[in-house]
C-alpha positions as CSV (number, residue, x, y, z in Angstrom):
1,M,7.3,9.0,-0.6
2,S,5.0,10.8,1.9
3,E,5.8,11.1,5.6
4,Q,2.8,8.9,6.4
5,L,4.1,6.1,4.3
6,T,7.6,6.5,5.5
7,A,6.4,6.4,9.1
8,A,4.3,3.3,8.4
9,L,7.2,1.5,6.8
10,E,9.4,2.3,9.8
11,V,6.8,1.0,12.2
12,L,6.4,-2.2,10.2
13,T,10.0,-2.9,9.6
14,S,11.0,-2.4,13.3
15,T,8.3,-4.3,15.1
16,Y,8.2,-7.8,16.4
17,Q,4.4,-7.8,16.6
18,D,1.9,-9.2,14.0
19,L,2.4,-7.2,10.8
20,D,-1.2,-7.7,9.7
21,M,-2.6,-6.4,13.0
22,I,-0.3,-3.3,13.0
23,A,-1.0,-2.6,9.3
24,Q,-4.8,-2.5,9.9
25,G,-4.3,0.6,12.0
26,L,-2.0,2.5,9.7
27,V,-3.5,5.1,7.4
28,V,-1.7,5.4,4.1
29,D,-2.6,6.3,0.5
30,A,-3.4,3.1,-1.3
31,A,-2.2,4.6,-4.7
32,E,1.1,5.6,-3.1
33,V,1.6,2.1,-1.6
34,A,0.9,0.5,-5.0
35,Q,3.4,2.8,-6.7
36,A,6.1,2.2,-4.1
37,L,5.5,-1.6,-4.3
38,S,6.1,-1.6,-8.0
39,S,9.6,-0.2,-7.6
40,T,10.7,-2.1,-4.5
41,E,12.6,-5.4,-4.2
42,V,10.1,-8.1,-3.3
43,D,12.3,-9.8,-0.6
44,S,13.4,-6.7,1.1
45,A,12.0,-5.6,4.5
46,E,10.4,-2.6,2.8
47,G,8.8,-4.9,0.1
48,V,7.3,-7.2,2.8
49,A,5.9,-4.1,4.7
50,L,4.5,-2.7,1.5
51,R,2.8,-6.0,0.6
52,V,1.1,-6.0,4.0
53,L,0.0,-2.4,3.7
54,A,-1.3,-3.2,0.2
55,K,-3.3,-6.1,1.6
56,H,-5.1,-3.7,3.9
57,N,-5.3,-0.7,1.6
58,L,-6.6,-2.0,-1.7
59,Y,-6.0,0.2,-4.7
60,T,-8.1,0.0,-7.8
61,A,-6.8,2.1,-10.7
62,P,-9.4,4.5,-12.1
63,T,-11.0,3.5,-15.3
64,R,-12.3,5.8,-18.0
65,Y,-16.1,6.1,-18.0
66,T,-17.8,5.4,-21.3
67,P,-21.4,6.4,-21.4
68,P,-23.8,3.9,-23.0
69,S,-24.5,4.6,-26.6
70,E,-28.1,5.5,-27.5
71,E,-29.1,3.2,-30.3
């Protein structure tokens, strides 16, 4: 886990402020958030923080480009 994501999780799990408002200002890698979320317990403090970060840092997995066929 990167230092950015670790710091963001620490901020979110230790604040009494609105998580959505705080998460909007945190810059994290969306792919890293998605990966961490897949291996975290849903009901844990970290899981809640990751879900809030994922809400504000949408990740779309890359897809393979297939050029149109010339028929």
